[in-house]
C-alpha positions in Angstrom: 43.8 171.5 45.4 44.0 167.7 46.0 46.6 168.3 48.8 44.2 170.8 50.5 41.3 168.3 50.6 43.7 165.7 52.0 44.7 168.0 54.8 41.1 168.9 55.6 40.1 165.2 55.6 43.0 164.5 58.0 41.9 167.2 60.4 38.3 166.1 60.3 39.4 162.5 61.0 41.4 163.6 64.0 38.5 165.8 65.2 36.1 162.8 64.9 38.5 160.6 67.0 38.7 163.3 69.7 35.0 163.8 69.9 34.4 160.0 69.9 36.9 159.5 72.7 35.3 162.3 74.7 31.8 160.9 74.3 33.0 157.4 75.3 34.8 158.8 78.4 31.7 160.6 79.5 29.5 157.5 79.0 32.0 155.3 80.9 32.1 157.8 83.8 28.3 157.9 83.9 28.0 154.1 83.9 30.6 153.9 86.7 28.7 156.4 88.9 25.2 155.2 88.0 25.4 151.5 87.2 21.6 151.1 87.5 20.8 154.5 85.8 20.6 157.8 87.5 18.3 157.7 90.5 17.1 160.5 92.7 16.4 158.3 95.7 16.2 161.2 98.1 16.6 160.6 101.8 14.4 163.6 102.4 11.5 161.7 100.6 12.2 158.7 102.9 12.2 161.0 105.9 8.9 162.6 105.0 7.3 159.2 104.4 8.6 158.0 107.7 7.2 161.0 109.5 3.8 160.6 107.8 3.8 156.9 108.7 4.6 157.7 112.3 1.8 160.3 112.5 -0.7 157.6 111.6 0.9 154.8 113.7 1.2 156.2 117.2 4.5 157.9 116.6 6.3 154.6 115.6 8.2 154.0 112.3 7.6 150.8 110.4 8.6 147.7 112.3 7.7 144.1 113.0 8.3 142.5 109.6 10.8 139.7 108.8 13.6 142.2 108.2 14.2 145.9 108.6 14.0 146.3 104.8 10.6 144.5 104.8 9.4 146.9 107.5 10.7 149.8 105.4 8.8 148.6 102.4 5.5 149.2 104.3 6.0 152.8 103.2 5.1 151.7 99.6 1.6 151.1 100.8 1.6 154.6 102.3 2.6 156.2 98.9 6.4 156.1 98.7 7.5 155.1 95.2 9.3 151.9 94.3 11.9 154.2 92.6 12.7 155.8 96.0 12.6 152.5 97.9 15.1 150.9 95.5 17.8 153.2 96.7 20.8 153.7 94.4 21.9 150.2 93.9 18.9 148.1 93.0 17.2 148.2 89.6 13.8 149.9 89.8 12.2 147.1 87.9 13.2 144.6 90.6 11.8 146.6 93.4 8.7 147.6 91.6 7.8 144.0 90.6 8.2 142.8 94.2 6.1 145.5 95.7 3.4 145.4 93.0 3.1 141.6 93.6 2.3 142.3 97.3 5.6 141.0 98.7 8.0 142.9 100.9 11.6 143.9 100.2 14.7 142.0 101.5 18.2 143.3 102.1 19.1 142.3 98.5 16.1 144.2 97.0 16.2 147.4 99.1 18.9 150.0 98.6 18.6 151.5 102.1 20.1 150.6 105.5 17.2 150.9 108.0 17.0 150.5 111.7 13.5 149.5 112.7 11.8 150.1 116.0 12.6 153.8 116.4 10.0 156.5 116.9 9.6 160.1 115.8 11.9 161.4 118.6 14.9 159.7 116.9 14.4 161.6 113.6 15.8 164.8 115.1 18.8 163.0 116.6 20.1 160.6 114.0 19.9 159.5 110.4 19.0 155.8 110.3 18.0 155.3 106.7 21.1 155.5 104.6 22.2 154.4 101.1 23.9 151.1 100.6 25.9 152.5 97.6 29.5 152.5 98.8 30.6 154.8 96.0 28.0 157.3 97.1 29.2 157.1 100.7 32.8 157.6 99.7 31.9 160.8 97.8 30.0 162.1 100.8 32.0 161.2 103.9 30.0 160.8 107.0 26.9 159.4 105.4 26.7 156.5 107.9 28.7 158.1 110.7 26.6 157.8 113.9 27.1 160.6 116.5 27.1 159.7 120.1 23.5 160.9 120.6 22.4 158.6 117.8 24.3 155.6 119.2 22.8 156.1 122.6 19.3 156.4 121.1 19.8 153.1 119.2 21.2 151.4 122.3 18.2 152.5 124.4 15.9 151.4 121.7 14.6 155.0 121.6 12.0 155.2 124.3 10.6 158.4 122.6 
């Protein structure tokens, strides 16, 4: 009987080690993929906010601030959340505190690449707000690839 309990205890110990190793592996994978926590900073939300902004600003997207990211942060005043503006690489707390204090974002505090000075016409031809998270781009090849039409629109400064 004593031998039986010893065998059961051994098996339970091995099972506990396997379960612990599995949980640790999942946690480490999660922290690798989401170092600032999981974020649904959807480019579609940014696109919708840009289109709404353009509708009320003569067809132009945010521009004219000290940096493209500062211009993009004007969308916060139009209702885009700090969580979305943070992108995937900046902690939400950092972005939220800057925006709530009335300041604008900088390249270090905004998780998006943004090309300012474009208008609504460019939205159908190219994506110009893209994540700065290199791991995200590696998983989704082509995230920042500019097609010829987009390059020409950027070079022209988009007269649309």
